N, C-alpha and C positions, 0 to 999 in steps of 0.2 A: 133717461130713455127707457129703463126697465119698467117705469111706472106708466108708460104710455099705453092708452087704451086702444090705439090704432095698430098696435103691433104685439098681439097676444103671444105669438110664437117666440118672439125675441124675449119677451118678458118671462116666459116660462124657462127659456134657456138660461137667462141670468139668474133666476132663482135656483135652478139646478146646479149651476156652477158655484153659486154662493154656498149652497148646502154641502157640495162636495169639498170645497176648500175648508169650510168649517169643520167637516168631519175629519179631514186630514190633520188639522191643527189639534182637534180633540184627541185623535189617536196618538199623535206625537207627544202631547202632554201626558196622556195616560201611560205611554210607554216609559217616559222618563220618570214619572212619579212612582210607578210600580217597581221599576228597576232600582230606583234609589232606595225604596223601602226594603226590598229583598237583599240588596248588597250591603245595606247599613245595619242589618239586624242579624249578624252572624257571630256574635261574641262566643257562643257556646256550640257552634255547629262544626261538623267535620270538614265542610267545604272551606271553612276559614283557613285552616292549615294548607289546604290545597291551593287556595288563592295566593297565600304567601309564597308557596313554592312556585306558582305560575309567574308571579311578579319577579321573583328571583331569577327564574329561568330566562325570561325576556331580558331582564337587566344584564345578566351575565353574558347572554348571547350577543347583545348589542355592544357591550363593553369589549368583548373579544374582537368583534368585527371592526370597531373603531380603532382599537390598538393595532390590529393586524394591518389595516390600510395605512395607518400613520407610519408604522415601521417599514412596510414594503416601499411606500413612497419615499420615506427618508433614506432608506438604503439605496434605492435607485438614483436619487438625486445626488447623494454623497459620493457614490462610486463614479457616476457620470462626471461630476465636477472634478474629481481627482484625475480621471483619464484626460479630460479636456485641459486640465492645468498643464499637462506635459505636451499635449498634441494639438490644442485648439479645437474649435468646432469644425472648421473647414480648412483644408490645406490646398494651396495652389502650387503646382510643380510643373516642370517640363513633362509633356506627354511622352511616356516611355513605358515599355513593358517590363523593365527591370524594377523589381520590388526591393532591392537592397538599399542600404543607406548611402551608397555612392550615387547621388542624384546629379543629373546634368544641370548645369547652372542656367539661370535666366537673369536678364538685366533687371536692375532695380528700377529702371526708368520705364514704367508701364503706365498706360493710360488710366488704369483703375487704381493706381497707388499714388497718394493715400486717399483719393477722393471717394473710394468705395465705402469708407467708414462713415460717410455722411448719408448713405442710403438707409431707408427704413428697415429696422430689424438688425442691422449690423452695428455692433458696438465698437469694434477696433480692428485694425489691420496692421500687421507687423512683419518685418522680414525675419528670416531665420536661415541657419545653415547647420548641416549635420555631417559628421564623419565618424566612422567606426574606428576603434583603436584599442590599445591595451594600456591599462594603468598599472604601474608597478610600484610597490612599496618595498620595504627591506626584504621580506621573505615571500610575499604573496603577489600574484598577478591576476588581474580580473579584466575580462572583456567588457568594454563600455562603449557608449556613443557620446561623443562630445557634441552638445547642442550649442551652436553659436547664436548669440543674440545681439541685436543692435540697440541703439539709444531709444528706439521707439517701442521697446519691449514693455508689455503690461505686467507689472509685478504684483497685481492684486492677489493672485493665487498663492504666492509665497509669503504673504503678510503674516499669516498665523501658522506657517509651516517651519519657520526658522527656529531652531533650538539652540544654536550657537553661532556667534559671529555675525556677519552682515552679508548683504547681497553683493553681487558683482557690480562695481561702479566703473562705467566705461568713460575714458577720458575724451575730451574734445579732440585732441590730437594724439596720435600714437596708438599704442596697444597695451592692454593690461594682461598680466599673467595670472590674475586671480581667477579661481574657479570655485564653484559650489558643488559639494558632494552630499549624498544622503547619509543618514546615520547608519544605515545598513552597510554601505561601502566602508564607512569609517570603522565599523566594528570588524568587518571581514579583513580589511587590509591593515588594521591597526594604525590608522591615520588620524591625527588630531588636528585641531584648529591651528592654522599658521604653519603647518608642516609643508615641506617641499616634496613634490611627487613628480615622477616622470611618466609621460604618456608616449606611446609609440604608434605610428601610423604607417600604413602602406601607401605607396604612391603608384599611380598607373605608369609613370615614367621609369620607375626603378623598383626592383624587387627588394632593395635594401630598405628596411624600416627607417623612418625619420622620427627622431625623438624631440620632445618639447618638455621644458621644465615649467611647472606650474606651482602656485602656492594656494593652499586651501584658505579661503577667506570666510567661508560660511558652511554650516552643516544644517541640512533640512531633513524633515521626516514627513512623508505624506501617508504612510500606511500601505500604499500599493507597492508591495515588495518587488513585483516583477519590474515595475518602472523605476523604483528606487535603485535597484541593482544595475539598471541599464544606463541611465542618463547622468551626465556631468554637464553643468552649466558654465559656459565661458564666453569669451569675446569671439564674435564672428570673424574678426580679422585673422585669427589663427587658421580657421578653415579656408579662408580665401588664399592665404599664403601657402598652406600645405597642398592645396589643389592646383596652385598656379593660376588662380582666377584673378581677374581685374578687381579693383575696389568697388566697382558697381555691379558685381555679379554675386548672386546669392543662390541658395538651394531652392528657395521659394518664399511664399507668403502664408502667414497664418491669419485666419479670420475668426474673431469672437463675435457671437451673436447674442441678442438679448433674450430670446425665447427658444429654449431647446426643442419645444414641440414644432417649431417652424424650420427645423434643421433641413429637412429634405427639400422643401419648397425654396428656401434661400440658396441651397446648394445648386438646385436646378437653374435658378436665376443667374447665379454667378457663372455657370457654364456658358450662358448666352452672352456674357459680358467679356470674358477673357478671350485672348486669341486662340485660333484653332490648334496651335501646337502646344497648348497648356491644358491641364485638366484640374478640375476641382474635386477633391476627395473628402467626404465627410468623415467625422470621427468614427461613425458606425462602420464605415467601409475599412478604415484603418485597423480597428480592433473589433471585428465581428464576433469573436468568441466571447468577449466580455459582455457585449450588449445582448447577444443571444441568451446568455446566462441570466442577465438582468430581466429580460422579458419573461423568462420562466417563473419569476417571482410573482407575476400577475396571476399565473395559473394557481400557484399555492394559495394566494389570497382568495381567489374565486372559490376554491375547494372549501376553505374555512368558512366563507360566507354561506355557501350552500348548506354545509353541515349545520351551521348555527340556525339558519332558517328552518331546516328540517326539524331540529330539536324543538324550536319554538312552536312550530306547527303541531307537532305531536303533543306538546304540553297544552296548547290551546284546545285540542280535541278532548284530551282527558279532563281538563278543567270544565269545559262546557257540558260534557256528558255527566260529570259528577253533580254540577249545579242543577242540571235538568232533572236527573233522577232523584235528587234530594227534594225537589219541589214538584214532584209528580202530582201530589194532591192539589197544590196551588194551580197547576196547569189545568187539572180537571175542573176545578171550581170556575176558573176564568172561561173555559169553554162552555160550561153549563150556563154561565151568565151571558153568553152570546159572543164572546171574543173569538175572532178567527185565528188561524194558525200564523198568519203574517204578523199580527199584533204581538202574539206571544213570542214569536221568534225574535222580533225587534227588542223585546224586553230583555231576553237572555243575551242577545248580541251586545246590547248596551252594557250589561253587567260585565261581560268579559272584555269589552272594549276599554272599560275603565282600568282593568288590570293591565292591558297592553300599554295604555298611555302612561300609567304610573311606572311600568317597567322601562319604557323608553326614556322617561325623564331621569330615572335612577341610573340607567345604563349610560346615558350621555354624561351625567355628572361624574361618574366614576371613570369612564373611558377617557374623557377629555382631561380629567384630573390626573390620571396616571401618566398620560402623554406629556402634560405640562411639567410634572415632577421629573420625568426622565429627561426632558429637554433642558431644563434649567439646572438640575442637580446631577445628571448622569449617574443614576443609582445603579443601573444594570450595566455591568462591564462585559467586554468581549475580548477573546484572544486575538490581537491584531494580526498575527501571522496567518490566521485562518479567514478572518472576515474583513481585512483591510481597514479596520477601525477599532478603536479601543473601547467604545461604548455603543450601545444600541441607539441608532439614529431614529428620530421621529420627526415627521413633517405632516402636520394636519392641514387638510384643505376643507374649507367650509362646505363645498358642494359634495364632498365625499360623505360627511356626516349627515347632510340632508337626505341624500339618496339612500343611505343605510336606514335612516329612520323611516322613510317612505316604504322601503322594501319590506322591512319587518312588520310595519303596520298593515300594508296591503296584503301580504301573505297571510298574516294572522286573521285578518278580516275575511279573506276568502275561505280559509279553513273553517272559521266559525260559521260562516253562512252555509257551507256544505253540511257541517255537523248538526246545525240547528234543525235540519229536516227531520231529525228524530222526533221532534215535537209533534209532527203531524200524525205519528203513530200512537200517541197517547189517547186512550179512550176515557171520556168523562165519566161514563157509567162505572168502569172498573176502579178508577182512582178514587172517586167519591165513596164507593162502597167499601174500599179498603181503609 
């Protein structure tokens, strides 16, 4: 069509388009060629050291960001899992304004139990009972909450938390006096495995406390001292007898979900399924102070990321200015030969982009490497009484690393583009003369 003699205007347009496209390709090749020669011939130049510093700055900044996000994410997930292990993701109880551990009972025969566990996003549903009391050893007394469990209890949380003994085994018929206590309670009360202990409970029918004798069958440790000091795990039948409940009455139901991010939406859905006289309470509502504290860790990570991006930006500005000023004569010659400011800016942006890409690769290698070492070998330890865990937790997410790479590359590219405007002020006459 471009060769048609009947359409001269279109033929002219095609030739112009072809010339423009060819010019763009030539400019791109020239930019890459000159950038490659300038960046590859710096063995004895001052900017060589500056470039090494720039690569190190980008690499260290990205490494710190990757490690920070992995630690913050791991910390949030680990603490959340420990809190959920004691209280589940969602709790269904009788609707009541009373926030104590003396909960009004509900029947175990509910239309949603156990069929609710088959719904999308819900992993398990189980009955539970709670009753506050006092546990007494030979010389010490400690206020605790007896958490009663049934045969439908999910033991996955305690699989790696048991340090002595075994879990509570519920018989098919009758009742067991076995209980599990935390290592913290064991130390405070000087109670050992297989020791007999007495617990005392108040009844609404009588002001006289009622005592029960239990035997310690297992000792666990979660690291959450507040919860370890509070809960004792035992048979739900004891709570039913102490409260005068029927065998089909429980304090409520605990629900475990598959995805913590969907906690609120699943909790709202459960509210529409359960009867009007019952309420669904998420773990965030039960322990708001813990999850508010965890959400603050996102702010800390964001501050670190912003600071690292700022440091990388300042480094890119310094690097580009040094490279430009060291090659002022080269810029003058290129302008004298007819090169425009856009082409020259592209040359120097390509030079510094190479630095950023190398820095990102090095930063990823070291950042991910440090996280993997910590995850598999637990090199960095923590005081468990202060941080609820004995080593620094790490949890890497692929999309976190990708976003951090894009953020540092985009911010560096933007800073380089702004700084490269200094090239427009370089005069060919002055630079060639000097």
